[in-house]
C-alpha positions in Angstrom: 97.2 103.8 120.2 97.0 107.1 118.5 94.5 108.1 115.8 95.2 108.6 112.1 97.8 111.2 111.3 95.9 114.5 110.8 95.2 115.5 107.2 97.0 118.8 107.4 99.7 120.4 109.5 103.3 119.4 110.4 102.4 115.8 111.0 100.2 115.3 108.0 100.6 112.2 105.8 102.1 114.5 103.1 104.7 116.0 105.4 105.6 112.6 106.9 106.0 110.9 103.6 107.9 113.8 102.1 110.4 113.5 105.0 110.8 109.8 104.3 110.8 110.0 100.5 114.6 110.1 99.9 115.2 107.2 102.4 112.4 105.0 101.0 113.7 105.6 97.4 117.0 104.0 98.4 115.7 101.3 100.8 112.5 100.0 99.1 114.0 98.7 95.8 116.4 96.5 97.9 113.6 94.6 99.6 112.9 91.0 98.6 109.2 91.8 98.2 109.6 94.9 96.0 108.1 94.1 92.6 109.5 96.9 90.5 113.1 96.0 90.5 115.2 97.4 87.6 113.1 100.6 87.4 113.8 103.8 89.4 111.3 105.0 92.0 110.4 108.5 91.0 108.2 109.3 94.0 105.5 108.2 96.5 102.0 109.1 97.3 100.1 108.2 100.5 97.2 105.8 100.3 96.8 105.8 104.1 99.1 106.8 107.0 98.3 105.9 110.6 100.2 106.7 113.7 100.1 103.7 115.9 102.5 104.9 118.7 103.5 108.6 119.2 107.1 109.4 119.8 106.2 110.2 123.5 107.3 106.6 124.3 106.0 103.1 124.1 104.0 101.8 127.0 103.9 98.1 127.8 101.0 96.2 126.3 98.4 95.3 129.1 99.5 92.5 131.3 103.2 92.5 130.4 104.4 94.6 133.3 107.3 96.3 131.4 108.6 99.7 132.2 108.0 102.4 129.5 110.5 102.0 126.7 112.7 104.6 125.2 111.1 107.1 122.8 109.7 105.2 119.9 107.3 106.1 117.2 105.4 103.6 115.1 103.7 104.4 111.8 101.6 102.2 109.5 102.0 103.3 105.9 100.3 102.3 102.7 102.3 104.1 100.0 102.1 103.9 96.3 105.6 103.8 94.6 105.6 105.6 91.3 107.9 104.2 88.6 108.2 104.5 84.8 106.5 101.5 83.1 108.4 98.5 82.1 109.3 98.2 78.4 106.2 97.3 76.4 103.9 97.6 79.4 100.9 99.9 79.8 101.2 103.0 82.1 100.5 102.0 85.7 99.5 104.1 88.7 102.2 102.4 90.8 102.2 99.4 93.2 100.9 100.0 96.8 103.2 98.7 99.6 102.5 98.2 103.3 105.2 99.5 105.6 105.5 99.4 109.4 108.0 102.1 110.2 109.6 102.6 113.6 111.3 105.8 114.7 114.0 106.0 117.4 116.5 108.6 118.4 119.2 105.9 117.9 119.0 102.4 116.6 120.4 99.6 118.8 122.8 97.2 117.1 120.4 94.3 117.2 118.1 96.3 114.8 120.9 97.2 112.3 119.4 94.9 109.5 116.2 96.9 109.8 117.7 100.3 109.1 115.9 102.5 106.6 117.9 105.7 107.3 118.3 108.9 109.3 115.6 111.6 108.8 116.9 115.0 108.1 113.7 117.1 108.0 110.0 116.9 108.8 108.1 115.6 111.8 110.6 112.8 112.4 113.7 115.0 111.9 116.7 113.8 114.0 115.3 110.3 114.3 116.4 107.0 112.7 113.7 105.1 111.0 113.6 101.3 110.4 111.4 98.4 109.5 109.6 97.9 112.7 108.7 94.2 112.1 112.3 93.4 113.2 111.6 94.9 116.6 109.7 92.6 118.9 107.9 95.4 120.8 106.1 97.0 117.8 105.3 93.5 116.5 103.7 92.7 119.8 101.6 95.9 119.5 100.1 94.4 116.3 99.1 91.2 118.1 97.6 93.1 121.0 95.5 95.1 118.5 94.3 91.9 116.9 93.5 90.4 120.4 91.4 93.4 121.4 89.8 94.0 118.0 91.2 97.5 117.9 90.2 100.2 115.5 92.8 102.8 114.8 92.0 105.4 112.1 91.1 103.3 109.0 92.7 100.1 110.3 90.4 97.4 111.4 91.9 94.6 113.6 89.5 91.7 113.5 89.5 88.1 114.8 87.4 84.9 114.9 85.3 85.3 118.1 85.6 81.6 118.6 89.4 81.7 118.9 91.4 83.2 121.8 94.7 85.1 121.6 96.7 85.0 124.8 98.6 88.1 125.6 102.3 88.3 126.4 103.4 86.2 123.5 107.0 87.1 122.4 107.4 88.1 118.7 110.2 87.1 116.3 110.5 87.9 112.6 111.1 85.1 110.2 114.1 86.0 108.0 113.6 83.3 105.4 113.3 84.6 101.8 109.6 85.3 101.0 107.5 87.7 99.1 105.8 89.0 102.2 106.8 89.2 105.9 106.0 86.8 108.7 106.2 87.2 112.5 105.9 84.2 114.9 104.4 84.8 118.3 105.6 82.4 121.0 105.3 79.3 118.6 101.6 79.8 118.9 100.6 82.0 116.0 102.2 83.3 112.8 101.2 86.7 111.3 101.7 87.1 107.6 101.9 90.8 106.7 101.2 91.3 103.0 103.7 93.8 101.4 102.4 94.6 98.0 98.6 95.1 98.5 95.6 95.7 96.3 92.0 96.6 97.2 89.5 93.8 97.2 88.9 90.3 98.6 92.3 88.7 99.1 92.3 84.9 98.6 94.9 84.5 101.4 92.0 85.2 103.8 89.0 84.2 101.7 90.1 80.6 100.9 91.3 79.6 104.4 88.0 81.0 105.9 86.0 78.9 103.3 88.1 75.8 104.1 87.6 76.3 107.8 83.9 76.3 107.2 84.3 72.9 105.5 86.3 71.6 108.4 89.3 71.0 106.2 92.2 70.3 108.5 94.8 70.6 105.7 94.8 74.4 106.0 95.2 76.4 109.3 92.1 78.3 110.0 92.5 82.1 110.3 92.5 83.4 113.9 92.6 87.1 113.1 93.2 89.5 110.3 93.8 93.2 109.5 91.9 95.2 107.0 91.8 98.9 106.2 89.4 101.2 104.5 91.3 104.0 102.7 90.2 107.6 103.4 87.4 108.8 101.1 86.1 105.3 100.3 87.4 105.5 96.8 88.8 101.9 96.9 87.5 98.6 98.2 89.0 97.6 101.7 92.5 96.2 101.7 93.4 92.9 103.4 96.7 93.6 105.0 97.6 90.7 107.3 96.4 87.3 108.4 97.1 85.6 111.8 97.0 81.8 111.8 98.0 79.0 114.2 101.8 78.3 114.0 102.4 74.7 113.1 105.1 73.9 115.7 107.7 71.5 114.6 106.5 71.4 111.0 109.0 71.1 108.2 109.0 73.0 104.9 108.4 70.7 101.9 111.1 72.3 99.9 113.7 71.7 102.7 112.6 68.1 103.1 112.8 67.5 99.4 116.3 69.0 99.2 117.5 67.1 102.2 116.3 63.8 100.7 117.9 64.6 97.4 121.2 65.6 98.9 121.3 62.3 100.9 120.6 60.4 97.7 117.2 59.3 99.1 113.9 59.1 97.2 111.0 61.4 98.1 108.3 59.2 96.6 106.3 58.4 99.8 106.3 62.0 100.8 105.3 63.1 97.3 102.4 60.6 97.3 101.1 61.9 100.7 101.4 65.4 99.4 99.3 64.5 96.4 96.6 63.2 98.7 96.7 66.4 100.7 96.4 68.5 97.6 93.3 66.5 96.4 91.8 66.9 99.9 92.0 70.7 99.6 90.7 70.7 96.1 87.7 68.6 97.0 86.9 70.9 99.9 87.2 74.0 97.8 85.0 72.6 95.1 82.3 72.0 97.8 82.8 75.4 99.6 83.0 77.7 96.6 81.3 77.8 93.1 82.6 75.8 90.2 82.1 76.5 86.5 82.4 74.6 83.2 85.1 75.7 80.9 83.9 75.3 77.4 85.4 77.1 74.3 84.0 80.5 75.1 85.6 80.5 78.6 88.8 78.7 77.6 89.8 80.9 74.7 90.5 83.9 77.0 92.5 81.7 79.2 94.6 80.4 76.3 94.9 84.0 75.1 96.4 85.0 78.4 99.0 82.3 78.2 100.0 83.3 74.7 100.3 87.0 75.8 102.4 86.1 78.8 104.7 84.0 76.5 105.1 86.9 74.1 106.0 89.3 76.9 108.5 86.8 78.3 110.1 86.3 75.0 110.5 90.0 74.6 112.1 90.3 78.0 114.2 87.2 77.9 115.8 86.5 74.5 116.8 83.0 75.5 113.2 82.0 75.1 113.0 83.1 71.5 114.2 79.8 69.8 111.5 77.9 71.8 108.6 80.3 71.3 106.8 78.3 68.5 107.1 75.0 70.4 105.9 76.6 73.7 102.9 78.2 71.9 101.9 74.8 70.5 101.2 73.7 74.1 98.5 76.4 74.2 97.1 76.0 70.8 96.7 72.2 71.4 94.5 73.0 74.3 92.5 75.5 72.2 92.1 72.8 69.6 90.6 70.4 72.1 88.1 73.1 73.2 87.2 73.8 69.6 86.3 70.1 69.2 83.9 70.4 72.1 86.0 69.3 75.1 85.1 70.9 78.4 86.7 71.0 81.8 85.6 71.9 85.4 87.1 75.0 87.0 87.1 75.8 90.7 89.0 77.9 93.2 92.5 76.6 93.6 95.7 77.5 95.6 97.1 79.4 92.6 100.8 79.2 93.4 101.4 75.8 94.7 104.9 74.5 95.2 106.9 72.6 97.8 107.6 75.8 99.8 103.9 76.3 100.3 103.6 72.9 102.1 104.4 72.0 105.7 104.7 68.5 107.1 103.9 68.1 110.8 105.8 65.7 113.1 102.9 63.2 112.8 103.4 63.2 109.0 100.3 65.3 108.2 100.8 67.7 105.2 99.3 71.2 105.3 99.0 73.8 102.6 99.6 77.5 103.3 99.8 80.9 101.5 96.7 81.1 99.3 97.6 84.6 97.9 98.3 83.2 94.4 100.9 84.7 92.2 101.2 88.3 93.4 102.2 89.5 89.9 98.8 88.6 88.5 95.7 90.8 89.0 93.6 90.1 92.0 90.5 89.4 89.8 92.5 86.8 87.9 93.8 85.1 91.1 90.2 84.8 92.3 88.9 83.2 89.1 88.0 79.5 89.1 90.7 77.5 87.4 91.2 73.8 86.5 92.6 72.0 89.5 95.5 70.8 87.3 96.9 74.3 87.5 98.0 73.6 91.1 99.2 70.1 90.1 101.4 71.6 87.4 102.9 74.1 89.9 103.9 71.2 92.2 105.3 69.2 89.3 107.5 72.2 88.4 108.6 72.4 92.1 109.9 68.8 92.0 111.8 69.7 88.9 113.3 72.7 90.7 114.4 70.5 93.6 116.0 68.0 91.2 118.1 70.8 89.7 119.2 72.3 93.0 122.2 71.5 95.3 124.3 69.5 92.8 124.1 67.9 89.4 120.5 67.7 88.0 118.7 64.5 88.7 115.8 64.3 86.3 115.1 60.7 87.3 114.5 61.8 90.9 112.0 64.5 89.7 110.2 62.0 87.5 109.7 59.6 90.4 108.4 62.4 92.6 106.0 63.6 89.9 104.6 60.1 89.3 104.2 59.5 93.1 102.5 62.8 93.6 100.0 62.2 90.7 99.3 58.7 92.1 98.5 60.1 95.6 96.3 62.8 94.0 94.3 60.2 92.1 93.8 58.0 95.2 91.7 60.9 96.8 90.4 62.8 93.8 89.3 59.7 91.8 91.1 60.9 88.6 94.8 61.0 87.6 96.2 64.3 86.5 98.2 62.4 83.8 95.0 61.4 82.1 94.7 64.9 80.8 98.1 65.5 79.2 97.2 68.4 77.0 95.8 70.5 79.9 98.7 69.6 82.2 101.3 70.5 79.5 99.7 73.9 78.9 99.7 74.7 82.6 103.3 73.4 83.1 104.4 75.5 80.1 102.7 78.6 81.4 104.3 78.1 84.8 107.8 77.5 83.3 107.5 80.7 81.2 106.5 82.6 84.4 109.6 81.1 86.1 111.9 82.1 83.3 110.8 85.7 83.5 110.9 85.8 87.3 114.4 84.3 87.5 115.7 86.6 84.8 114.6 89.6 86.8 115.3 88.4 90.3 117.7 85.4 90.4 119.6 85.1 87.2 121.7 82.3 88.6 118.5 80.1 88.7 117.6 80.8 85.1 118.9 77.4 83.8 116.4 75.6 85.9 113.2 76.7 84.1 115.1 76.9 80.8 115.7 73.2 81.1 112.0 72.6 81.4 111.4 74.9 78.4 113.5 72.6 76.3 111.4 69.7 77.3 108.0 71.4 77.1 108.7 72.9 73.7 109.8 69.6 72.2 107.4 68.4 69.4 107.3 64.9 70.9 105.9 66.3 74.2 102.4 64.8 74.7 
């Protein structure tokens, strides 16, 4: 592998990024994981640029016995996309995105979905550039770097010394809709490459490592990970990717729920088992990482954040305006309890729990994955201790989504799932989430408001789903 692109000269990060700029402006906003949709990209700045493979050609990774491939360059980019601020938002330096860019003289038809564009000038002039994760060979280069604990420029490929990574595993990109990118290696490992990255300790690595230390089998233990230290040391290190065991034959909780609903079958036994799995993870996290007591002084900022998010969502989505007062009452009811002296325990949680973050193995065992939290929220907030009911509320909202998908809404189906899930949770945790209705309503409301804003921006056809929950949660007879 080559070293970091030189800081000056024709192949400097500035020259490389300038040559890619017009192509990235057109390509990046169309990606599922791009967070700034609806606002133009006005430019890019380089956080870090690393040449992983020079255009001289790609040699086979050790032990694979391939002949040298056609000319192919591979570049790892951390780029900050500059955009005008959203209406009502504070000025922002721009989100940082992780790109793995391949360069070929011509793109084979199998890589057509990965096309970024044809470079007209600069160090890659005359070449076609593309999202290299679609290409098995560059993806295999990442696994080999993790296996050998490589260091390339500011990139640090690290792994658990107690786990082995076999070489020669074929790579394939998962094309399901997600907010990051995932590559599976030979049905043995799965690499999650984070797309929008921020400096600091990322919970998607921190929490699974802590749970592995507790022996919690509900979450796959990290095998390897990728970090970087930006030039100059101005920022904290970035966590860029995490490699974990691939749960072969496991089924996605969302797909299982939809399948049951489409067939007219209940999902209660699965929901109950999933509640038990969630409680297992919460108990392990409470033991592995610090907990705090939420009294009035700590709760008021939390409630204030909920109220601010509601105000911003109402400003962006006028359909929320008739329900604003009722939704706010869910938060003020929680503040009133705190003012009366009520306290709650807060701990580290999943942060974005829903059916799509749960996998059921062929033996019936449920696992939880993807501990990044809601990417739109600041990293410091995602790492803060929270009441465990925040995760419970997220799962209850997910059952509601499943009940409103693939056909006429079935609120009774969702209610049965919600009850079974809470029952299973109580069997392990020793307390039923429904015994704290004010806290649960506040978190369900906060989640539904987030969903309304998300769907309005990204999937308008789905907007009626969270709006139906808004009607329920804003009702004055809601507990």
